[in-house]
N, C-alpha and C positions, 0 to 999 in steps of 0.2 A: 929370177930363179927358175930352173927347169927342173921337172920331176919326171923320172923314168917310170912308165907304166909297165908293170910286169904281169898284170892279169888282164884277162879279157874284159873289155868294156860291155856292160850289160844294160847301161842306161845312163842318162846325163841330163842335166838342167842347167840353164844359164841363170845365174843369180841376178835378180833385179835389185834396185835400190831399196825397195820395200823389204825384200828378204834379208838384205844386210842390216837394215835398221831393226828388224824383228829379231834377228840373231844377236845383235848388240844389246837390245832391251832384255833379252833372256839372260844374257851374261851378266848384266847390271843387277837383275833381280836375284840371280843365283849367288852373286857376291853379297848382296844385302842380307839374304837368308843366312849366310855364313857368319855374319857379324854377331857378336855376343850381345844379347839383350838382357835388360833387367827383368827377372821374374823370380818367383818365390822359391824356385829350386836352385838358384844361383848359390854356389857354396861359398860360405863366408871365408875370406882369406885370413891368414894369421895376423896380419897387420892392415889396419885401415887408417886413412888419412881424414882428418876433421878439424873442426873449429869449435871453440867454446865461447859463448856469449853470456855476458853478465847483465842481469836484470835487477835493478833496485828500485823497489816501489815505496811510497810514503805510507803504505799499509803494513809494512813489516820492517823490523830493524835488521832483518837478515836478508842478504841478496840471494837470488836464484842463479844458478849456473847451468846454462843449456849447452850440452855438447852434442853436435851432429857429426857422425862419422859417415864418410863416403866410400864407395867401392869404385874403383877405376876399371872401366870396361874397354876392351880392345886396346890394351896398354901397348904403347910403342908404335901404334899405326896412325894413319891419318884420320881414323874414326875414333881416336881415344876420347873418352868422355867421363866425367865424374857424376855419379848418381847417389843421392842419399840412401843409406842402408839402415841406420838405426839412430835413435835419439835417447839421450839420458838427461834427466833434470835433477840436480842436487841442491840441497839447502840445509842450513842448520835448523831452520824453522820446520818443525814437524807437523804443523797445523794442517797443511795441504797434502800431506804424504800419500794418502790413500788415493785420491783422485788424480794426483800428479803421476804416480806410478802407472795407473790404469791408462792415463792419457798417452804416456810415453810408449806403452806396449802396443796400443792401437795405431799410433802414428808410425812406429817402427814396422808394423805389419803391413801398412799401407805402402811405405817405402819399398819394402821387399817384394811386394805384389808386382811392382813395375807400373808402366803406363804414366798417365798424367797425374802427378801428385800435387799439382799447383792448386787444385780446388781446396785443399787443406787449409791454405793461407787465408782465403776469403771466408771459409767457414768459422775458423777460430777468431779472426778479426772481428767478426759480426756478433760475438758473444758479449752481452752486457751484464754487468754486475748490478743486482737490484739495490745494492747499498750505494751505488754511484761509483763513477770512475775517477780518474786523477790526471793531472797534468805532469808530463815529463819536462825536464830541462829542455828549453828551446820552444815551449809552447805546444808540444804535440800531446793531444788528448788520448788517453787510454781508457776505453770503457770498462776493461776488466783485466785481470792478470792473465786469463786465457787469451785475450786479444794481444797482450804484450808477447806472449809465447808465439802466437801467429806472426807478429812482426818480426821476431828473431829468425823464424823459419824462412820468411820472406827474404830477409837480408842474406841468409845463407843461400838460398836458391838463386839469388841475383849474383852472389859471389862465384858460384860454380857454372853460371851461364844458363840455368834452366828458365829463369825469368829475365827477359830483356828490359832494362829500366827504360822509362820514357824520358829521354834527355831533352831539356829545353834547348832551343836554338840560341845562338849568340844575340840575335835580334830580340828574342823574348827576354833574355836575361838583362839586356841593356834597357829595355822598356821597363821592366820591373824595378831596376835600380833607379830609373828616373822617377817612377811613381813613388818609390819609398822616400826619395829626397824631397820631393814635393810635399808629401804628407807630413814628414818630420819638420819641414819648414813652417807649416802651418800649425801643428799640434805639439812641436818640440820633440827632441830626441828622447830615447829610452835607454839610458846606459845600462849595460849589463844584461840586457835582454836581446834575444835573437831578432824579435820583431817589435814594432811600436806597441806601446802599452794599450792603446785604444783599439787594437785589432781584435776581431771577433773570430770564432772558430770556423774554419773551412770544412764544409761537408765532404769534400773530395779527399783531402789529404790529412784530415783531423788535426790540423795545426792551427794555433791561434795566430793567424797571419792575414786574415782578410780585412781590408780597409775600403772605405768609400772614397773614390777618386773620379772626378768628372761625371758625378752622377751614377757611377757603376761600382758595384762591389767586385774587387779584384783580390786574389790571393797572392801575397808577395812571395809565398814558398813554392807553389806548383803552378801559378799562372792561371788557375781557374778564374773564369769571369762570368758574371751573370749577364753580361751584355754579348756574349759570344766570342 
């Protein structure tokens, strides 16, 4: 393509590859700055998308329902992403109403602040009830109701892509299946249970799924092994 020069040339410069790379980098940074980011001044839309998670504990006859609503940033572009905006917890049981309400307001404020909200998951999951925890269906141990709320938030952040789940390889799954069959052949099957009855609690995934095989404690749920 030719360009007609209609003005007097007062100076010139031959662009090098470094100059072109710098210009492209500036263009990329300018585009990134123009992207919509999550921060506390983002205006709440009229409609939010979200998910509701049911929690039923043996400590109460009434279930808790955790609703997490998300805001969609850069909608309709290649940079579209969902970010948690607010959380609500409802139940017929009014015993925990005061601290549950306070907790939802604090978590919602952290969500709207933007940045990395994943730390909330680990903080909540680390809370222990002095009266003792409980086992969920499938052998998963919950140290407290607060920890189970943390697990629900973790499940949601995985659902929207903020947390990338650590998936086991096909080889690992095959190896764990073989170990489980060998263990059940020695100790008998446990019908109606997710893992063998003689399994113990795994410190990594908090699931009662760790068994002794070949002189090594191995978790049949997450693959954690004391032998590396």
